[in-house]
N, CA, C and O atoms as a DFTB+ gen file, in Angstrom:
340 C
 N C O
     1  1     -45.847      45.646     188.578
     2  2     -46.070      43.677     188.324
     3  2     -47.448      43.155     188.347
     4  3     -48.287      43.362     189.224
     5  1     -47.583      42.431     187.243
     6  2     -48.640      41.422     187.543
     7  2     -48.467      39.997     187.425
     8  3     -47.869      39.191     186.712
     9  1     -49.585      40.032     188.865
    10  2     -49.466      38.336     189.284
    11  2     -50.263      37.238     188.979
    12  3     -51.116      37.070     189.850
    13  1     -50.322      36.228     187.854
    14  2     -51.989      35.968     187.415
    15  2     -51.694      34.230     187.468
    16  3     -50.712      33.518     187.257
    17  1     -53.118      34.002     187.869
    18  2     -53.597      32.873     188.532
    19  2     -54.382      31.924     187.436
    20  3     -55.451      32.509     187.261
    21  1     -54.372      31.222     186.948
    22  2     -54.500      30.483     185.807
    23  2     -55.690      29.152     186.181
    24  3     -56.368      29.482     187.155
    25  1     -55.903      28.379     185.875
    26  2     -56.984      27.590     186.291
    27  2     -57.941      26.949     184.938
    28  3     -58.867      27.421     184.278
    29  1     -57.309      25.831     184.914
    30  2     -57.765      24.825     183.734
    31  2     -58.939      24.352     184.524
    32  3     -58.793      23.876     185.650
    33  1     -60.548      24.526     183.729
    34  2     -61.865      24.600     183.800
    35  2     -62.119      23.230     182.519
    36  3     -61.431      22.819     181.585
    37  1     -64.101      22.673     183.352
    38  2     -64.120      22.189     182.322
    39  2     -65.663      22.401     181.772
    40  3     -66.562      22.531     182.603
    41  1     -65.914      22.429     180.564
    42  2     -67.725      23.199     180.178
    43  2     -67.899      21.347     180.069
    44  3     -67.081      20.430     179.997
    45  1     -69.435      21.420     180.104
    46  2     -69.901      20.704     180.669
    47  2     -69.927      19.813     179.276
    48  3     -70.229      18.622     179.357
    49  1     -69.682      20.266     178.295
    50  2     -69.414      18.942     177.462
    51  2     -68.026      18.055     177.137
    52  3     -67.773      17.198     176.290
    53  1     -67.159      18.743     178.341
    54  2     -66.214      18.069     178.481
    55  2     -64.545      18.698     177.777
    56  3     -63.520      18.020     177.710
    57  1     -64.723      20.346     177.263
    58  2     -63.610      20.826     176.896
    59  2     -63.185      21.512     177.958
    60  3     -63.777      21.711     179.018
    61  1     -62.413      21.768     177.708
    62  2     -60.926      22.545     178.819
    63  2     -61.728      23.934     178.025
    64  3     -62.352      24.012     176.966
    65  1     -61.304      25.166     179.312
    66  2     -61.049      26.945     178.844
    67  2     -59.678      26.958     180.357
    68  3     -59.682      25.972     181.095
    69  1     -58.903      27.822     180.569
    70  2     -58.248      28.723     181.113
    71  2     -59.505      29.598     181.800
    72  3     -60.481      30.118     181.257
    73  1     -59.113      29.558     183.152
    74  2     -60.268      31.026     183.904
    75  2     -58.884      31.797     184.159
    76  3     -57.913      31.186     184.606
    77  1     -58.854      32.650     183.969
    78  2     -57.167      33.537     184.625
    79  2     -57.854      34.755     186.446
    80  3     -59.042      34.990     186.673
    81  1     -57.272      34.993     186.886
    82  2     -57.453      35.671     187.503
    83  2     -55.510      36.656     188.041
    84  3     -54.366      36.337     188.364
    85  1     -56.348      37.895     187.799
    86  2     -55.144      38.766     187.879
    87  2     -54.696      39.900     188.564
    88  3     -54.993      41.069     188.315
    89  1     -53.800      39.382     189.637
    90  2     -53.383      40.699     190.688
    91  2     -52.465      41.800     190.072
    92  3     -51.661      41.648     189.153
    93  1     -52.709      42.788     190.673
    94  2     -51.995      44.122     190.048
    95  2     -51.104      44.555     190.752
    96  3     -51.805      44.961     191.680
    97  1     -49.850      44.845     191.112
    98  2     -48.878      45.152     192.081
    99  2     -48.617      46.393     191.743
   100  3     -47.651      46.268     190.991
   101  1     -48.904      47.704     191.831
   102  2     -48.080      48.608     191.601
   103  2     -46.736      49.020     192.484
   104  3     -46.757      48.886     193.707
   105  1     -45.954      49.361     192.022
   106  2     -44.274      50.102     192.559
   107  2     -44.074      50.832     193.754
   108  3     -43.100      50.719     194.498
   109  1     -45.226      51.728     193.931
   110  2     -45.815      52.433     195.581
   111  2     -46.289      51.443     196.482
   112  3     -46.408      51.616     197.695
   113  1     -46.586      50.293     195.799
   114  2     -46.762      49.312     197.066
   115  2     -46.599      48.439     197.333
   116  3     -47.243      47.922     198.246
   117  1     -45.300      47.584     196.431
   118  2     -43.715      46.927     196.567
   119  2     -44.065      46.632     198.124
   120  3     -44.663      45.626     198.506
   121  1     -43.616      47.627     198.920
   122  2     -43.386      47.801     199.547
   123  2     -44.008      46.392     200.792
   124  3     -43.596      45.371     201.342
   125  1     -45.638      47.536     200.652
   126  2     -46.410      46.718     202.179
   127  2     -46.771      45.350     201.532
   128  3     -47.489      44.515     202.082
   129  1     -46.285      45.231     200.490
   130  2     -46.570      43.852     199.636
   131  2     -45.957      43.085     200.233
   132  3     -46.430      42.222     200.972
   133  1     -44.484      43.336     199.941
   134  2     -43.582      42.446     200.215
   135  2     -43.461      41.826     201.896
   136  3     -43.462      40.628     202.178
   137  1     -43.338      43.214     203.110
   138  2     -44.523      43.139     204.023
   139  2     -44.933      41.886     204.299
   140  3     -44.396      40.975     204.929
   141  1     -45.801      41.958     203.825
   142  2     -47.301      40.986     204.139
   143  2     -46.593      39.614     203.555
   144  3     -46.793      38.674     204.325
   145  1     -45.947      39.317     202.588
   146  2     -45.297      38.243     202.034
   147  2     -44.509      37.289     203.413
   148  3     -44.562      36.122     203.803
   149  1     -43.767      38.587     203.849
   150  2     -42.902      37.944     204.715
   151  2     -43.631      37.476     205.722
   152  3     -43.460      36.338     206.158
   153  1     -44.695      38.465     206.292
   154  2     -45.735      37.847     207.339
   155  2     -46.254      36.682     207.163
   156  3     -46.294      35.828     208.049
   157  1     -46.742      36.521     205.900
   158  2     -47.586      35.136     205.659
   159  2     -46.270      33.606     206.121
   160  3     -46.420      32.632     206.858
   161  1     -45.076      34.067     205.269
   162  2     -43.652      32.710     205.260
   163  2     -44.136      32.299     207.104
   164  3     -44.617      31.433     207.834
   165  1     -43.562      33.679     207.060
   166  2     -43.084      33.276     208.700
   167  2     -44.219      32.668     209.405
   168  3     -43.861      31.946     210.335
   169  1     -45.651      32.765     209.203
   170  2     -47.175      32.505     209.577
   171  2     -46.316      30.438     209.385
   172  3     -45.952      29.563     210.170
   173  1     -46.368      30.564     208.307
   174  2     -46.728      28.938     207.436
   175  2     -45.349      28.230     208.085
   176  3     -45.354      27.143     208.663
   177  1     -44.078      29.139     207.854
   178  2     -43.052      28.198     208.621
   179  2     -43.731      28.032     210.170
   180  3     -43.695      26.815     210.352
   181  1     -44.237      28.559     211.183
   182  2     -44.466      27.976     212.543
   183  2     -45.546      27.372     212.523
   184  3     -45.665      26.557     213.438
   185  1     -46.458      27.462     211.773
   186  2     -46.996      26.562     211.269
   187  2     -47.128      25.297     211.025
   188  3     -48.126      24.603     211.217
   189  1     -45.768      24.890     210.452
   190  2     -44.964      23.606     209.738
   191  2     -44.181      22.723     211.444
   192  3     -44.367      21.628     211.974
   193  1     -43.275      23.971     211.792
   194  2     -42.854      23.786     212.765
   195  2     -44.120      22.563     213.919
   196  3     -44.070      21.437     214.412
   197  1     -45.029      23.637     213.852
   198  2     -45.632      22.962     215.286
   199  2     -47.077      21.657     215.005
   200  3     -48.054      21.259     215.639
   201  1     -46.374      21.365     213.566
   202  2     -47.214      19.881     213.242
   203  2     -48.817      20.967     212.883
   204  3     -49.681      20.094     212.965
   205  1     -49.377      21.947     212.644
   206  2     -50.230      22.104     212.417
   207  2     -50.128      22.401     211.004
   208  3     -50.927      21.574     210.564
   209  1     -49.719      22.974     210.078
   210  2     -49.682      22.982     208.325
   211  2     -50.008      21.571     207.977
   212  3     -49.610      20.453     208.305
   213  1     -51.071      22.185     207.020
   214  2     -51.790      20.548     206.232
   215  2     -50.963      19.947     205.134
   216  3     -50.212      20.667     204.476
   217  1     -51.099      18.223     204.828
   218  2     -50.344      18.145     204.215
   219  2     -51.046      17.661     203.580
   220  3     -51.788      16.715     203.843
   221  1     -50.813      18.769     201.762
   222  2     -51.698      18.873     201.222
   223  2     -52.091      17.842     200.109
   224  3     -53.042      17.868     199.327
   225  1     -51.024      16.872     200.274
   226  2     -51.333      15.050     199.593
   227  2     -51.938      14.251     200.720
   228  3     -51.766      13.034     200.668
   229  1     -52.642      14.768     201.765
   230  2     -53.115      13.792     202.820
   231  2     -54.363      13.615     202.364
   232  3     -54.958      14.648     202.056
   233  1     -55.175      12.146     202.178
   234  2     -56.427      12.238     202.443
   235  2     -57.322      12.817     203.001
   236  3     -58.432      13.221     202.655
   237  1     -56.371      12.834     204.503
   238  2     -57.501      14.034     205.069
   239  2     -57.684      15.555     205.308
   240  3     -58.398      16.143     206.120
   241  1     -56.532      16.183     204.034
   242  2     -57.011      17.457     203.320
   243  2     -58.010      17.542     202.576
   244  3     -58.922      18.343     202.781
   245  1     -57.970      16.710     201.591
   246  2     -58.457      16.180     200.631
   247  2     -60.074      15.874     200.651
   248  3     -60.886      15.862     199.725
   249  1     -60.261      15.588     202.310
   250  2     -61.674      15.121     202.094
   251  2     -61.998      16.513     203.168
   252  3     -63.057      17.138     203.102
   253  1     -60.848      16.860     204.175
   254  2     -61.553      18.405     204.312
   255  2     -62.303      19.277     203.697
   256  3     -63.367      19.771     204.070
   257  1     -61.462      19.518     202.348
   258  2     -61.448      20.390     201.811
   259  2     -62.682      19.665     200.856
   260  3     -61.923      19.118     200.057
   261  1     -63.324      19.485     200.634
   262  2     -64.041      18.614     199.698
   263  2     -65.041      18.857     200.730
   264  3     -66.118      18.884     200.134
   265  1     -65.336      19.149     202.632
   266  2     -66.132      19.238     202.867
   267  2     -66.817      20.920     202.594
   268  3     -67.907      21.483     202.491
   269  1     -65.608      21.166     202.572
   270  2     -65.712      23.184     202.735
   271  2     -66.544      23.607     201.587
   272  3     -67.356      24.533     201.573
   273  1     -66.099      22.470     200.234
   274  2     -66.441      22.704     199.270
   275  2     -68.142      22.713     199.357
   276  3     -68.825      23.719     199.165
   277  1     -68.702      21.274     199.713
   278  2     -69.859      20.957     199.422
   279  2     -70.517      21.698     200.566
   280  3     -71.703      21.940     200.345
   281  1     -69.971      22.197     201.943
   282  2     -70.654      23.218     202.560
   283  2     -71.025      24.587     201.979
   284  3     -72.122      25.073     202.257
   285  1     -70.422      25.035     201.427
   286  2     -70.435      26.373     200.355
   287  2     -71.296      25.790     199.226
   288  3     -71.928      26.640     198.598
   289  1     -71.393      24.988     198.983
   290  2     -72.038      24.921     198.158
   291  2     -71.674      25.084     196.523
   292  3     -72.377      25.559     195.631
   293  1     -70.354      24.531     196.459
   294  2     -69.241      25.137     195.083
   295  2     -67.836      24.894     195.270
   296  3     -67.597      24.161     196.229
   297  1     -66.711      25.358     194.536
   298  2     -65.967      25.485     195.013
   299  2     -65.237      26.295     196.191
   300  3     -64.013      26.364     196.297
   301  1     -65.875      26.712     196.794
   302  2     -65.050      27.965     198.425
   303  2     -64.686      28.587     198.076
   304  3     -63.749      28.921     198.802
   305  1     -64.794      29.698     196.515
   306  2     -64.144      30.781     196.053
   307  2     -65.154      31.699     196.648
   308  3     -65.803      31.274     197.604
   309  1     -65.366      32.886     196.211
   310  2     -65.696      33.951     196.687
   311  2     -65.720      35.159     195.565
   312  3     -64.656      35.778     195.544
   313  1     -66.629      35.586     194.707
   314  2     -66.679      36.803     193.666
   315  2     -66.449      37.467     194.185
   316  3     -67.386      37.736     194.937
   317  1     -65.027      38.515     194.443
   318  2     -64.504      39.915     194.258
   319  2     -64.730      41.332     193.433
   320  3     -63.791      41.632     192.696
   321  1     -65.967      42.332     193.464
   322  2     -65.346      43.020     192.435
   323  2     -64.155      44.226     193.290
   324  3     -64.129      44.394     194.509
   325  1     -63.686      44.598     192.765
   326  2     -62.262      45.615     193.191
   327  2     -62.907      46.777     192.850
   328  3     -62.112      47.697     193.046
   329  1     -64.010      47.215     192.414
   330  2     -64.638      48.677     192.166
   331  2     -65.529      49.049     193.111
   332  3     -66.207      50.073     193.194
   333  1     -65.402      47.446     194.303
   334  2     -66.276      47.828     195.449
   335  2     -65.561      48.403     196.729
   336  3     -65.929      49.027     197.725
   337  1     -64.095      47.794     196.136
   338  2     -62.977      48.211     197.395
   339  2     -62.275      49.698     197.096
   340  3     -61.451      50.161     197.885
């Protein structure tokens, strides 16, 4: 299975392009992926119940996200070279 994230990005001249990141999930890893995904969903549910889950549309969330981008000097993402793993 391949999971693809596609983000619309803009060049300096204003033209856009799509940046793609792919995650390849092999058959022998399905069970482990499912387990991790279920754990993530449970954690999100608990955060929602406790009121700690951020409202992604709120101004305070967007302000915090901008602060993180500024502190990290970019978009808050790091490049991962899977050959190193």
